[in-house]
KEPA-220282 format. One line per 10 residues: number of its first residue (from 1); their letters; for each residue x, y negated, z negated of C-alpha. Coordinates in steps of 0.1 Angstrom, whole numbers. Example, Ala and Ser with C-alpha at 12.3 -4.5 7.8 and 13.67 -1.06 7.14 Angstrom:
% KEPA-220282
1) as) 123/45/-78 | 137/11/-71 .
END
This chain:
% KEPA-220282
1) xxxxxxxxxx) 1/0/1 | 15/-33/9 | 7/-66/-9 | 5/-98/11 | 20/-129/-5 | 9/-165/2 | 33/-193/8 | 33/-202/-28 | 40/-168/-42 | 66/-165/-68 .
11) xxxxxxxxxx) 88/-141/-47 | 88/-165/-16 | 96/-194/-38 | 125/-175/-53 | 138/-166/-19 | 135/-202/-8 | 155/-213/-38 | 182/-187/-32 | 185/-196/6 | 187/-233/-3 .
21) xxxxxxxxxx) 216/-226/-29 | 235/-205/-3 | 230/-233/22 | 244/-258/-4 | 275/-236/-9 | 280/-230/27 | 280/-268/33 | 305/-273/5 | 328/-246/18 | 326/-258/54 .
31) xxxxxxxxxx) 336/-292/43 | 366/-282/21 | 391/-300/42 | 406/-335/43 | 381/-347/71 | 350/-333/55 | 357/-337/17 | 330/-364/13 | 304/-339/25 | 318/-313/3 .
41) xxxxxxxxxx) 316/-335/-27 | 281/-347/-17 | 265/-314/-28 | 276/-320/-64 | 254/-334/-91 | 264/-366/-107 | 273/-347/-139 | 295/-321/-119 | 318/-298/-140 | 347/-286/-120 .
51) xxxxxxxxxx) 369/-259/-138 | 398/-238/-129 | 406/-219/-161 | 438/-201/-148 | 454/-235/-143 | 439/-253/-173 | 419/-278/-151 | 386/-293/-162 | 371/-323/-144 | 339/-341/-148 .
61) xxxxxxxxxx) 339/-368/-122 | 331/-366/-85 | 362/-391/-77 | 387/-370/-98 | 375/-338/-81 | 379/-353/-46 | 415/-364/-55 | 423/-328/-68 | 410/-315/-36 | 431/-338/-15 .
71) xxxxxxxxxx) 463/-328/-35 | 453/-291/-31 | 447/-294/7 | 482/-312/12 | 499/-285/-13 | 490/-254/9 | 492/-239/44 | 463/-215/48 | 470/-185/70 | 438/-165/64 .
81) xxxxxxxxxx) 406/-164/45 | 389/-130/38 | 353/-135/27 | 345/-104/7 | 311/-109/-12 | 285/-134/-18 | 256/-130/-44 | 231/-155/-52 | 201/-162/-77 | 180/-191/-83 .
91) xxxxxxxxxx) 206/-205/-106 | 240/-192/-96 | 260/-184/-64 | 290/-162/-67 | 316/-160/-39 | 346/-135/-39 | 373/-143/-13 | 410/-137/-7 | 431/-167/5 | 465/-159/20 .
101) xxxxxxxxxx) 485/-192/18 | 519/-207/16 | 524/-232/-13 | 539/-262/4 | 542/-288/-25 | 535/-291/-62 | 500/-304/-56 | 484/-273/-72 | 486/-285/-107 | 499/-259/-130 .
111) xxxxxxxxxx) 504/-234/-100 | 523/-203/-111 | 545/-202/-81 | 569/-228/-67 | 566/-244/-32 | 578/-221/-4 | 560/-190/-19 | 535/-171/3 | 505/-160/-19 | 475/-140/-17 .
121) xxxxxxxxxx) 451/-155/-42 | 418/-137/-51 | 393/-166/-56 | 361/-160/-72 | 338/-190/-72 | 308/-193/-96 | 286/-221/-87 | 259/-231/-111 | 229/-247/-91 | 204/-273/-101 .
131) xxxxxxxxxx) 177/-286/-78 | 196/-275/-47 | 230/-291/-58 | 261/-277/-75 | 264/-288/-111 | 292/-265/-122 | 320/-250/-100 | 342/-225/-117 | 371/-213/-97 | 387/-181/-111 .
141) xxxxxxxxxx) 421/-178/-94 | 441/-147/-94 | 475/-156/-80 | 499/-129/-65 | 529/-129/-43 | 518/-118/-9 | 546/-94/-8 | 538/-78/-41 | 523/-45/-30 | 517/-35/-66 .
151) xxxxxxxxxx) 492/-63/-72 | 479/-72/-37 | 457/-40/-35 | 422/-52/-27 | 392/-31/-16 | 382/-50/15 | 345/-42/27 | 340/-32/63 | 319/-62/70 | 343/-88/54 .
161) xxxxxx) 346/-119/74 | 382/-128/83 | 392/-162/94 | 428/-166/107 | 443/-201/108 | 478/-191/123 .
END
């Protein structure tokens, strides 16, 4: 027996909220670059909390977050991004990816590796959402030297999206 739901049903409303949250995170990620940073920051609430616990960073101001991103962009050369998993609810979006980068400068505050190091960083984002905007962004970074075969041992799903930049 099937049950029809009208446009105002709780399940359709839930799915619409989740779709909106995913679209917001997509816009944020798509614009995480020097040219699009203002569009990436535009999806934050005014009371954003931006946290990177592994490097001891906690910012609560859009202008400070923007400045931090610009330093990060300048500090790395991205070789490849592998998007592993994405899961969303009405309140949270979780994204699990692997960034293969070379650290170019000391722009990554409290980075565990010196400039010149090629790294494989497992990065899990936990975005808390409010009214279609990001009110909290936690970036959980797991830094590894790219050539450390003991630590770079990730289970990559067959449908993972890989973007190569060089």
